[in-house]
N, C-alpha and C positions, 0 to 999 in steps of 0.2 A: 666321714666326709664333710667339710665346712659348708655352712649354711651359704655362704656368698659363692662355692664351686656349683653347690645343689642349683642355686638361681641361675647360675648361667647355663647350666647343662639344661634346664627347663624352658630357659629362651631359646637357646639354639634349638633344639627339639620342635618347638613350637613353629621354628620358621620352617622347618623341614615338611611339617604338616600340609597336605592338598588342602585346595581352596574348601571353603564350607559352601555345599549347595543346598538351596532351597527346594529344589523342584527337580526332575526329569521330565521332558517334554520331547516326543519322537525322537528320544535317543540322544537329546541334547541337555546337558547337565546345565541348570541355570542357577548362577552364582547368588547367593544369598546377600552379598555385600560387593560393591566395585569402586575403586579408588580412581578418579578421574586421570590424576597425571601424579608423576611422582611426588608424594609430600603434599599434593593435593587434597582437596575433599572426598569426604567418603560417602556414597549413598546407598540405600538400602532398596531391596526389592520391593515395588509397591503391586506389581503382579505379572503376568506372563501368559501368552497363549499363540496359537496357530491362526497365521494369517492365510486364509482359505480364498480360492480363486474357482469361479463356476463352482461352487460349493464344496465339490470332494477336491479338487487339486490342493497341495499345502505346497504353498511358495516360502514360507521362512516362519521362524519362531520368532516372534515378537516381545519385548520386556521390557518394562519401564520400571527407571529407577528415580529414587527421589531422596530428599536428607531425611523424609519421616513418611510415614505411610498416611495417604490420604485417599477418600473414596469417592471425592465427588469432582468432576471436571473443571467446575468454576474455583475451587480451591487450589486445584493443581496448577490451571493456567495462572492464577494470582501470584503464585509463589515464585518469588524472586531468586531462591536458591538453585546451586547445580542440580542437573539431571542429567539422566542418559536414557535415550532408547536403543535399545539394541535388536539386530535383526540376525539369525543365525540360518542360511539361508539352506531350505530341504529340497527345492527343486533341482534337477539336474545341471538349470543353467537360468538364469535370469537376465535377460538383457536391457543394457540401457534404455533403450526406447519403452519397453514396458514398465520399467521403474518411473521414467520420466512420465510417461502419459499418466500412471495411476497417481503419483505425486501431484500433477498439475490439475487432474479431473477433482482431486479431495480437496485441494486448496481451493479451485474453483466453487464448489458445492457449499464450503463450510466458510470463506472470508467474503466480505462485502468489496463491490467493486473497487471503492476508494482503499481498503484495508490493501488489496492486491497489488495497487499501482505503488503503493508505498514499499512493496517488497519485490517490485517489478526486476530491477537490476540485480539485485540478491538472487533471486529465482535464477535468472537467467546464468548467472555465475555457477550456481549449483548445475543448472541442468548441463553448462558444458563441461564441467569436471565429470559429470555422472556418462556425458557421452565419450570422453576419453578411455575409461575404463571399458567400455562397449559390452563385456559379459561378465558377470559373477556366477561362479560356479557353486555347485553344492559343498556345504560345507565351509563357504566362505563367512565371516563373519564383519558385520558392518557397524559401528557405534556412531550415533549423534549425540556429542555431547553439549549441553549449555554449561560455559563457564564464567559466572558474573564477571561484567570487566572486559572480558575477552571476548565471546560471542560464541557462536556454534560449531564445533570443530566436528568434522567427519572424517572418521579413521576407516579405510578397510585392509582388513586382513594385517593390523599392525603399523600399519602406513599412513600417516595423517596427508588427507589429500587436500583440504581445504578448511579453513576457518573463515564463517562468516561473519562479519561485524553484527552489533545492535542486540540489543535487549529484548525487541519485540520479533525477531525471527523465529527463535526456538518455539516461543509458544505458537508460532502461526502453524508451523511446522508440526506441532503436538496435534493441531486439528485433525491431521490426517489419520491419526488412530482414536482420538477421543472426541473428537467434535461430535456434533448432532448428525452429521452425515458422515461416519467415519467409511475408511475400504472395507471393514469387516467388523459386523457388530459383536460378534461373539470374542472378538480379539479386544475391541473396546472395554466388554464385559470384565475380560480378565485382567486387561490391565488397570483397571480402576477397583481391583481387588478381588473380582468375583472369581470363583473356583475353576479353574482351567481343566480340562482333561489332560490329567497327568500324574505321577506318581510321586507322592511327596517324600523325600528322604531323610525326614526328620520327624 
């Protein structure tokens, strides 16, 4: 067998391999790397954990992807590179009303009034999109991707729902998870690279 043919076969075989997973959390396989668009930037898993509500209720597995691993909120918020927050829904269903209320409360808790004012119209646009979905069921996957020069793209189960312009919007949204008053302190710590309660797959 020629060296050229062997190389071609190895490349073809690699293309058929399953995605590399870094963790398994609550039955959800968390990918080690993600590509934000076809031919677009690749990001690596920084950390992942479970979003709890009322201590015991498990809402979703949240993951944070960055161009490189960082363990401080300041470094992450200042980084201009592409990013992803993924949410794998664990609850039987999550209503748009619950998501909107949680998001708006977290933004209000972490941003100053003048910072919120600059985002007000874009937050309304996001709320309107979420309201149109009404219910997100168990097993659904939501991606919030920051694409430099484009903005914040929201995808639900593989369908792009909205892209919100501005380099300031995604850092504001990140405050929901890694701000000083996050929706879940354990999830914040996990996203910042702390050890989640999960089974490592490598």
